[in-house]
N, C-alpha and C positions, 0 to 999 in steps of 0.2 A: 188720796190712794198712792196716787203714782209720785209723788215729792218724796215716798218711801221705798219706792224701788231704788233707785244708785243705793241708795243706804243697805235694802235688803242684801243685793248682788256687791256691797262690796263686800261684807260680811261673808257672805259664800265664799269666795276669792280667797279669801281669810284663811278662811278653815277647809279649802282643799289641800294646799301642801302638807297641812296635818294630817289631815285624813289619810292622805295615800302613803305619806310616811310611814304610820303606823302599819298600815295595807303590806308596805313595803318586807315593813319589820315582823312582820308573821310569815311573810312569803317568804324572806329571805329565811327564817329558822328556820323554815320543814322542811326548805332543800338541805339545808347543811344536816338535819338526821336523815334525807331520804338518801344523800351522798352517803353518807357511815352507813348504810346498807337497812335504813328501816320503812323503804321504800313500800314495801307488800305491806305493811301495819297498816300506814297511810290506807292504802287502798281498801284493805281486808277489814279493818277493824268498822264494828259499829258505829265510834267516837272518837276522839280523842279531846282532851287539853293543853296547849302549847303554850309552853312561858318561853317568851325571846330573853328574859332579862331575870336573873334570882341572886341577889346579889345575899353574900353569907360571911360572916368573922368572929374573930375571937377570942378569948385569950381562956378564961377559965369560963364562964356566962355569954354565951355566943349568939344569934339569933339569924334567920334569915327571913325574904321578905321580895317578892314578887308579884306582877301583873299579868292574869294571863287570856286567852280567850279559849270558848268552850263548843265544840262541832258535834253536830250528828250527821252523818251518813253526811260528811262534805259542808255541812250548813252551818254558818256559826249561827249560834242560840241563845248565847250569854258568854258575863265576863266570871273571871275567877280570881281571886286574888291568896297564896301560900306564906302559911307564918310559920317561922317557929322559934322556940327557946328552947338550948341549951345549956346544960349546969357538967359540969367534968371538961377533960385536961383537952383543951383542940389547940392549933396552932395556925397562926394564921388568915388569910379569909380567898374569899373564892367568888368567881362571879364562874356560874355557867344557867346551860338552857335546860330548858326539861320539854320531856313530854310524857303523857300518860295515855295511853293506850288502853280502848272500852271493851273487852269480846262481844257482849251484846243490850242491849235494853238494860236487864239488871240491873249491871255494872254501871253505865253511861246514872239512870236513877236515884240508885247508892250512892252519888258523886254530887248529885246534885239537888237532892230534895233538902238538904240541911249543912249542918255545918260537917264535913266529912272530913275522919281527921286517919293518918297512915299507921297502922303500930308499931310498937316501939322496935320491933325487929326485922321494918321493914329495909331492905339494902338498896343498892342502883347502883352501876359502875357508869365512871364519867369515864369518858370518853376526849382522850388529850395525845394530841400530835404525837407521832413516833413513840405512841405506848402499847402495850398488850397487856389484856388486863378479862380477867375474869370473875366472876362472885356471883353468889345465891342470888339474887332479887325478893327477897324473903316467898323463894319458892319458884321466879319467875330465872330464869338461866339466860343470863348474855354476856357474851362474850365481845373482846374490840382486837381488833389489830391493825396496824399501819397508822396512818396519820387522821386530822381531824378530818378529814374531807375524803379518805376511803378506806376508812375502816370497817369491818366485817361483821354482824351482828346477829345475833340469832336468840327470839325472846318466846318465850312460854306465858299464858299469861296463868295466873294467879290471881283465885278469886275473884276472875275475868276484868282483871286489868296486870298491864304491864307498863314500867317505867323505865323512862333511859335519861342519861342526861349527859350534856356535854361539855365539859369545862371552855370557859371563855377567857380563863389567866386566873393566876394566885396560885396559892399552896395552902390547904388544908386534911388535914389529919383525920378527914371520916369521910366516909361515902356513905351513908346512911340519911334516907328520907323517912326514918320512923320520926315520928311524932308530928310532919307537916299537917298543919292543920291550914283548909281548906271552904272558899266562901263564895257561894253562886252567887249571881245575878242575874234574872232575866234579859236579853235585849228587846229593848222596845219595841212592840208590833208596828209594823211598816204601817202609816195610814193607809187604806184603802183610796182608789182613784174614783175621783168623782162618777155618780149615773147620772148618763146622761136620758133623757127621757124624748120622745118625741111628741106633740102633742096630740092627740084622737080629735082623726078629721072624722067625721061620718053624715 
């Protein structure tokens, strides 16, 4: 048992930087959205799904993919992926971050219950540096002004959800999130601490 201890500690030491990097990635992405004006939504929403990086590209047949995390009342409860395949004219590629806010438990449950998909009419606004934009996010109004870190956003929930994106680079003549499909994997339950008992002496 003791012989395996150094190897175990070494493995844990190797994993620590990876875990810290992932934590920083999600923390940094949240900060970007907060600085873009979504701070109140992070505090007031029942939960949210956060995607630090979604890659998107194509000319006629395009697609997108990204990994994220789902939070309920500030607690990380599981992992999610987003995929999308589109057919039609589109140009270039884009890398962007995305957050979906859930107004209440019902909206969150709808998202994590199975393979959730946005309707074809769902729209989002990409907040880019030195840009001013406004659009209808499938019923949720989102506006942006200023730079990437000082944009002002205004959002309303539609069917219990509100979606925001921030473009990280590239060019894409499409701001729709319609057709995005999501999967959800619950976070493994943390092991319970061992229970210690005191021998009865009578």
